[in-house]
C-alpha positions in Angstrom: 1.5 -17.7 -12.5 0.3 -14.8 -14.6 -2.9 -14.5 -12.6 -1.0 -14.4 -9.3 1.3 -11.7 -10.7 -1.7 -9.6 -11.8 -3.2 -9.9 -8.3 0.1 -8.8 -6.7 0.4 -5.8 -9.0 -3.2 -4.8 -8.5 -2.8 -5.0 -4.7 0.4 -2.9 -5.0 -1.4 -0.2 -7.0 -4.3 -0.1 -4.5 -1.7 0.2 -1.7 -0.3 3.3 -3.3 -3.6 5.1 -2.8 -3.4 4.3 1.0 -0.8 7.1 1.5 -3.0 10.1 0.9 -5.9 8.5 2.8 -3.6 7.9 5.9 -2.4 11.5 5.7 -6.0 12.8 5.7 -6.7 10.7 8.8 -3.5 12.0 10.5 -4.0 15.6 9.6 -7.7 15.6 10.7 -6.5 15.2 14.3 -9.6 13.1 15.1 -7.6 10.3 16.7 -10.0 10.0 19.7 -12.1 7.4 17.9 -10.7 3.9 17.8 -12.0 3.4 14.3 -9.8 6.3 13.0 -6.8 4.9 14.8 -7.3 1.5 13.3 -7.9 2.9 9.8 -4.8 5.2 10.1 -2.6 2.2 11.1 -4.1 0.1 8.4 -3.5 2.6 5.6 0.0 3.5 6.9 0.8 -0.2 6.9 -0.4 -0.6 3.4 1.7 2.4 2.3 4.8 0.9 4.0 4.2 -2.4 2.3 3.9 -0.6 -1.0 7.2 1.1 -0.4 8.9 -2.1 0.6 7.4 -4.1 -2.4 8.4 -1.5 -5.0 12.0 -2.5 -5.6 11.1 -6.2 -5.3 8.3 -6.0 -7.9 10.5 -3.8 -10.2 13.3 -6.5 -10.0 10.9 -9.3 -10.8 9.3 -7.3 -13.6 12.7 -6.8 -15.2 13.6 -10.5 -14.9 10.3 -11.5 -16.5 10.9 -9.1 -19.5 14.4 -10.3 -20.2 
C-alpha cells in the first residue's frame, strides 16, 4: 500500500508542473499544429486532475497520520 501511495503522490507532484507548461502553450498562440493542441489539452487535463486530487489526497494523508 505504501508503494501505491508513493506513486500517487509522485504523479500528483508531476501534475502540478503541467500548469505552467500548458500556459506556455496557450500563450504562444501556436495552436495551428495538432501536436500543440494535443499537448495543451494533455497538460490542462493533468492540471485539472491535480486540482481535483488535492483535497482527496490531503484528506487521505490526514487519515493516515492519525
